[in-house]
BALO-526047 format. One line per 5 residues: for each residue x, y, z of C-alpha. Coordinates in nm, 2 decimals. Example, Ala and Ser with C-alpha at 12.3 -4.5 7.8 and 13.67 -1.06 7.14 Angstrom:
% residues 2
1.23:-0.45:0.78  1.37:-0.11:0.71
***
This chain:
% residues 435
-3.68:-0.81:0.12  -3.53:-0.93:0.45  -3.50:-0.64:0.68  -3.15:-0.56:0.79  -2.99:-0.83:0.58
-2.82:-0.59:0.33  -2.67:-0.40:0.62  -2.54:-0.72:0.77  -2.39:-0.84:0.45  -2.19:-0.53:0.38
-2.09:-0.44:0.73  -2.05:-0.79:0.87  -1.68:-0.81:0.93  -1.37:-0.63:0.78  -1.21:-0.87:0.53
-0.89:-1.04:0.63  -0.74:-1.34:0.43  -0.80:-1.55:0.12  -0.97:-1.89:0.16  -0.96:-2.12:-0.14
-1.24:-2.35:-0.26  -1.00:-2.62:-0.38  -0.63:-2.69:-0.33  -0.43:-2.68:-0.01  -0.49:-2.37:0.20
-0.30:-2.15:0.27  -0.03:-2.30:0.06  -0.20:-2.21:-0.27  -0.06:-1.90:-0.44  0.13:-1.81:-0.13
0.40:-1.54:-0.16  0.43:-1.62:-0.53  0.35:-1.39:-0.82  0.08:-1.50:-1.07  0.22:-1.63:-1.40
0.09:-1.71:-1.75  -0.24:-1.53:-1.83  -0.24:-1.38:-1.48  0.11:-1.23:-1.49  0.11:-0.86:-1.40
-0.23:-0.88:-1.23  -0.15:-0.65:-0.94  0.08:-0.87:-0.72  0.37:-0.64:-0.80  0.17:-0.33:-0.68
0.08:-0.47:-0.34  0.21:-0.33:-0.01  0.19:-0.44:0.35  -0.01:-0.17:0.55  -0.05:-0.27:0.91
-0.15:-0.64:0.90  -0.33:-0.59:0.57  -0.27:-0.48:0.21  -0.26:-0.17:0.00  -0.21:-0.10:-0.37
0.04:0.14:-0.54  -0.15:0.38:-0.77  0.11:0.64:-0.86  0.49:0.71:-0.82  0.40:0.87:-0.49
0.06:0.72:-0.38  -0.10:0.41:-0.25  -0.47:0.33:-0.17  -0.62:0.11:0.09  -0.94:0.07:0.31
-1.03:0.37:0.52  -1.15:0.14:0.81  -0.79:0.02:0.86  -0.71:0.36:1.01  -0.43:0.62:0.94
-0.20:0.58:1.23  0.10:0.43:1.05  0.41:0.63:0.96  0.54:0.39:0.70  0.44:0.11:0.47
0.65:-0.18:0.34  0.68:-0.39:0.03  0.82:-0.74:0.07  1.07:-0.91:-0.16  0.80:-1.16:-0.28
0.61:-0.87:-0.42  0.89:-0.68:-0.60  1.14:-0.96:-0.66  1.42:-0.75:-0.51  1.41:-0.71:-0.14
1.22:-0.55:0.15  1.15:-0.18:0.09  1.02:0.07:0.34  0.84:0.39:0.25  0.76:0.68:0.48
0.41:0.83:0.47  0.39:1.20:0.40  0.13:1.43:0.54  -0.23:1.35:0.61  -0.40:1.08:0.39
-0.71:1.18:0.18  -1.04:1.00:0.22  -1.22:0.97:-0.11  -1.56:1.11:-0.06  -1.77:0.91:0.18
-1.63:0.58:0.05  -1.40:0.33:0.24  -1.11:0.44:0.02  -0.82:0.64:0.15  -0.52:0.76:-0.05
-0.17:0.80:0.11  0.13:0.99:-0.02  0.49:0.88:0.04  0.82:1.07:0.05  1.01:0.82:-0.16
0.92:0.71:-0.51  0.76:0.38:-0.62  0.92:0.21:-0.92  0.58:0.13:-1.08  0.21:0.16:-1.01
-0.13:0.02:-1.10  -0.36:0.19:-1.34  -0.72:0.25:-1.24  -1.01:0.06:-1.40  -1.25:0.34:-1.49
-1.52:0.15:-1.69  -1.84:0.06:-1.52  -1.87:-0.28:-1.69  -1.70:-0.49:-1.41  -1.99:-0.73:-1.35
-1.93:-1.07:-1.51  -1.56:-1.01:-1.56  -1.29:-1.23:-1.42  -1.08:-1.07:-1.15  -0.77:-1.14:-0.95
-0.79:-1.05:-0.58  -0.50:-1.01:-0.34  -0.49:-1.05:0.04  -0.33:-1.21:0.35  -0.46:-1.56:0.37
-0.56:-1.76:0.68  -0.58:-2.13:0.69  -0.91:-2.32:0.66  -1.02:-2.48:0.98  -1.28:-2.76:1.02
-1.52:-2.83:0.74  -1.89:-2.75:0.81  -2.17:-2.97:0.66  -1.94:-3.06:0.37  -2.01:-2.72:0.21
-1.76:-2.48:0.35  -1.50:-2.42:0.63  -1.47:-2.22:0.94  -1.19:-1.95:0.94  -0.86:-2.07:1.08
-0.62:-1.90:1.31  -0.48:-1.55:1.24  -0.13:-1.68:1.30  -0.14:-1.86:0.96  -0.18:-1.54:0.76
0.03:-1.51:0.44  0.00:-1.28:0.14  -0.14:-1.45:-0.16  -0.37:-1.41:-0.46  -0.68:-1.59:-0.60
-0.93:-1.56:-0.88  -1.31:-1.50:-0.89  -1.57:-1.33:-1.10  -1.74:-1.00:-1.03  -2.10:-1.09:-0.94
-2.26:-0.75:-0.92  -2.27:-0.42:-0.75  -2.46:-0.27:-0.46  -2.50:0.09:-0.32  -2.49:0.14:0.05
-2.54:0.50:0.18  -2.41:0.64:-0.14  -2.11:0.41:-0.16  -2.07:0.18:-0.46  -1.94:-0.17:-0.38
-1.87:-0.46:-0.61  -1.92:-0.82:-0.48  -1.83:-1.17:-0.57  -1.93:-1.51:-0.43  -1.76:-1.83:-0.32
-1.86:-2.09:-0.58  -1.68:-2.34:-0.81  -1.69:-2.14:-1.13  -1.32:-2.09:-1.17  -1.17:-2.41:-1.02
-0.87:-2.44:-0.79  -0.77:-2.08:-0.78  -1.12:-1.95:-0.68  -1.10:-1.76:-0.35  -1.31:-1.56:-0.11
-1.19:-1.29:0.13  -1.18:-1.34:0.50  -1.01:-1.16:0.80  -0.73:-0.92:0.71  -0.79:-0.90:0.34
-0.91:-0.55:0.38  -0.73:-0.30:0.16  -0.62:-0.56:-0.10  -0.66:-0.49:-0.46  -0.90:-0.65:-0.71
-0.77:-0.64:-1.07  -0.96:-0.67:-1.40  -0.80:-0.70:-1.74  -0.86:-0.41:-1.97  -0.71:-0.51:-2.31
-0.36:-0.63:-2.23  -0.34:-0.45:-1.89  -0.46:-0.56:-1.55  -0.61:-0.25:-1.37  -0.73:-0.18:-1.02
-1.11:-0.22:-1.01  -1.18:-0.24:-0.63  -1.03:-0.25:-0.28  -1.15:-0.51:-0.04  -1.39:-0.38:0.22
-1.59:-0.66:0.39  -1.72:-1.01:0.37  -2.03:-1.20:0.48  -1.97:-1.35:0.83  -2.13:-1.47:1.15
-2.31:-1.79:1.08  -2.49:-2.03:1.32  -2.60:-2.39:1.27  -2.81:-2.38:1.58  -3.19:-2.39:1.57
-3.18:-2.09:1.80  -2.90:-1.88:1.67  -2.71:-1.64:1.90  -2.38:-1.46:1.91  -2.26:-1.72:2.15
-2.31:-2.02:1.91  -2.21:-1.83:1.60  -1.89:-1.88:1.40  -1.72:-1.72:1.10  -1.66:-1.91:0.78
-1.65:-1.93:0.40  -1.93:-2.13:0.23  -2.01:-2.23:-0.12  -2.35:-2.35:0.00  -2.47:-2.21:0.33
-2.82:-2.33:0.29  -2.97:-2.43:0.62  -2.75:-2.20:0.83  -2.85:-1.88:0.99  -2.67:-1.56:0.91
-2.67:-1.24:1.12  -2.61:-1.13:1.47  -2.81:-1.06:1.79  -2.81:-0.69:1.70  -2.91:-0.70:1.34
-3.13:-1.02:1.37  -3.08:-1.37:1.24  -3.21:-1.50:0.90  -3.23:-1.86:0.79  -3.07:-1.92:0.45
-3.29:-2.15:0.23  -3.16:-2.48:0.11  -3.24:-2.40:-0.25  -3.27:-2.11:-0.50  -3.02:-1.84:-0.60
-3.03:-1.46:-0.64  -2.80:-1.18:-0.74  -2.99:-0.94:-0.53  -2.83:-0.87:-0.18  -3.18:-0.79:-0.05
-3.29:-1.15:-0.12  -3.19:-1.41:0.15  -3.10:-1.66:-0.13  -2.81:-1.43:-0.22  -2.63:-1.55:0.09
-2.62:-1.92:0.00  -2.27:-1.84:-0.10  -2.04:-1.63:0.11  -1.98:-1.29:-0.06  -1.69:-1.06:-0.05
-1.73:-0.68:-0.11  -1.49:-0.42:-0.24  -1.51:-0.04:-0.28  -1.56:0.03:-0.65  -1.28:0.23:-0.81
-1.48:0.34:-1.12  -1.74:0.52:-0.90  -1.47:0.77:-0.78  -1.19:0.73:-1.04  -1.21:1.09:-1.14
-1.14:1.21:-0.79  -0.86:0.96:-0.73  -0.70:1.04:-1.07  -0.71:1.42:-1.00  -0.53:1.35:-0.67
-0.25:1.14:-0.82  -0.20:1.31:-1.16  0.06:1.56:-1.04  0.28:1.27:-0.92  0.24:1.09:-1.25
0.34:1.40:-1.44  0.63:1.46:-1.21  0.76:1.11:-1.29  0.81:1.21:-1.65  1.02:1.51:-1.57
1.40:1.51:-1.60  1.60:1.55:-1.28  1.66:1.92:-1.35  1.29:1.97:-1.42  1.20:1.81:-1.09
1.45:2.04:-0.92  1.29:2.34:-1.08  0.95:2.22:-1.00  1.05:2.19:-0.63  1.18:2.55:-0.64
0.85:2.67:-0.79  0.65:2.50:-0.52  0.85:2.72:-0.27  0.77:3.03:-0.47  1.12:3.06:-0.64
1.19:3.08:-1.01  1.50:3.14:-1.22  1.73:3.02:-0.94  2.03:2.79:-0.99  2.18:2.50:-0.80
2.43:2.71:-0.60  2.21:3.01:-0.54  2.09:3.09:-0.19  1.77:3.29:-0.22  1.69:3.29:0.15
2.05:3.38:0.25  2.06:3.11:0.52  2.41:2.99:0.41  2.29:2.68:0.23  2.26:2.65:-0.15
1.94:2.54:-0.33  2.11:2.21:-0.40  2.20:2.15:-0.04  1.84:2.23:0.07  1.71:2.00:-0.20
1.92:1.72:-0.06  1.80:1.79:0.29  1.44:1.86:0.19  1.42:2.21:0.36  1.24:2.51:0.22
1.48:2.72:0.01  1.27:3.04:0.06  1.26:3.02:0.44  1.58:3.10:0.62  1.44:2.99:0.96
1.41:2.63:0.84  1.75:2.60:0.68  1.95:2.29:0.78  2.29:2.19:0.65  2.35:1.84:0.51
2.67:1.78:0.71  2.82:1.86:1.05  3.17:1.76:1.16  3.33:1.71:1.50  3.70:1.67:1.55
3.72:1.46:1.87  4.00:1.46:2.13  4.09:1.10:2.06  4.18:1.19:1.70  3.87:1.05:1.54
3.64:1.26:1.32  3.26:1.24:1.36  3.01:1.32:1.08  2.63:1.37:1.08  2.47:1.36:0.74
2.11:1.46:0.68  1.94:1.35:0.36  1.60:1.34:0.20  1.44:0.99:0.20  1.38:1.04:-0.17
1.74:1.06:-0.30  1.65:0.81:-0.58  1.35:1.02:-0.70  1.56:1.33:-0.69  1.85:1.15:-0.86
2.09:1.27:-0.60  2.41:1.10:-0.48  2.66:1.22:-0.22  3.02:1.15:-0.16  3.22:1.26:0.14
3.56:1.38:0.03  3.87:1.49:0.22  4.17:1.71:0.14  4.49:1.82:0.31  4.54:2.13:0.10
4.19:2.23:-0.03  4.31:2.16:-0.38  4.33:1.79:-0.41  4.02:1.60:-0.30  3.96:1.23:-0.27
3.66:1.02:-0.15  3.68:0.91:0.21  3.68:0.53:0.21  3.73:0.43:0.58  3.40:0.54:0.72
3.21:0.34:0.99  2.84:0.40:1.02  2.73:0.43:1.38  2.36:0.48:1.33  2.09:0.56:1.07
1.77:0.72:1.19  1.46:0.78:0.97  1.23:1.07:1.06  0.93:0.95:0.86  0.70:1.25:0.91
0.98:1.49:0.81  1.09:1.27:0.52  1.46:1.27:0.61  1.73:1.03:0.72  2.01:1.12:0.96
2.33:0.91:0.95  2.61:0.92:1.20  2.96:0.81:1.08  3.31:0.82:1.21  3.67:0.76:1.10
4.02:0.79:1.25  4.26:0.92:0.98  4.60:0.77:0.96  4.78:1.10:0.87  4.85:1.39:1.11
4.80:1.75:1.04  4.51:1.95:0.90  4.24:1.77:0.71  3.94:1.93:0.54  3.61:1.77:0.43
3.34:1.85:0.19  3.02:1.67:0.07  3.00:1.64:-0.30  2.64:1.64:-0.42  2.57:1.52:-0.77
2.24:1.52:-0.97  2.23:1.23:-1.22  2.06:1.20:-1.55  1.72:1.04:-1.60  1.77:0.67:-1.69
***
């Protein structure tokens, strides 16, 4: 056993971007969903979190690497992931770290259209996997057996293939690992800077499931006879024999020119660069318990979701137009705005109107960010006699402001009506049927 080597390999550098063994890099598999046998292998569940990736795991949750931090208020999904367009989701509350692992689960206010299932079996080793990340270009070739990492400015989201090589436990954390060889041909990839948080998917029957989340990668090589941090470099190698791996703090170890090992405690293990991911099956039960309520909620009808929301506020047997806290706003209005129907001090109306001296009318609408998940639509209507109502069609939106922590959006609109005389307004709120 080489002292300190295991610590180095696992905690070398956070992973960042896919580097490919063959093919053009980073053009390979860039911003394009896998097809054929690899269709549905997790690309559609990827998100952009900070400069890295995350994976959707329930209608309301996503998972990523703990070491990326939890400072963000929102997460995005680009059009090349979902095939529709850029979507933004607001993060709700405080994320949950899973045990002592490098896994962290976030909740959102809105609702994801679909999500990845968890791979719960412990038979990952030897199975083919698809890994997702943000690729950086390869730079100069080293010794004809690998490449230095390129510039961060070349990062792009993409996917690659590999095979799970084994598992290793570090301070109670289970990690899967894979190496950079030529087993799978042109799509074979290894992780590098900013792949952290990206999902690893393994096929379970006909379904690709999330098996790991990228954590780290072997890094910091030196070709000098006297290796130091000053003459070290980061790279991806399918044969690093003859190079040193390590750092001034952890110590340097010479990788032998021959021999192989699947044991991370053996220096021969590092002849190929290895990537590491936090193992989902090791903590699947805890993750599943956290996300199950959201999965069950997804199967409810719109009316059942409304009743569930009331029950979470301690209210039962109350209708759309009831006002149990007597704050002047009905349950349906508070459902639209996202306030607590049992707390009069928190009541907020969904609409305020100002009749301005110049003859224009100003409106401020407050709505939950999850109108789609709550199956709510609104229409601003006007009437001159309080009997005949019609939708207002000549509105101009002045601004739209998202309050991500509160889970609401405030829109400011205006209009200048053509007619004179009294004019009344109301906001029609409709709850649709489940599609």
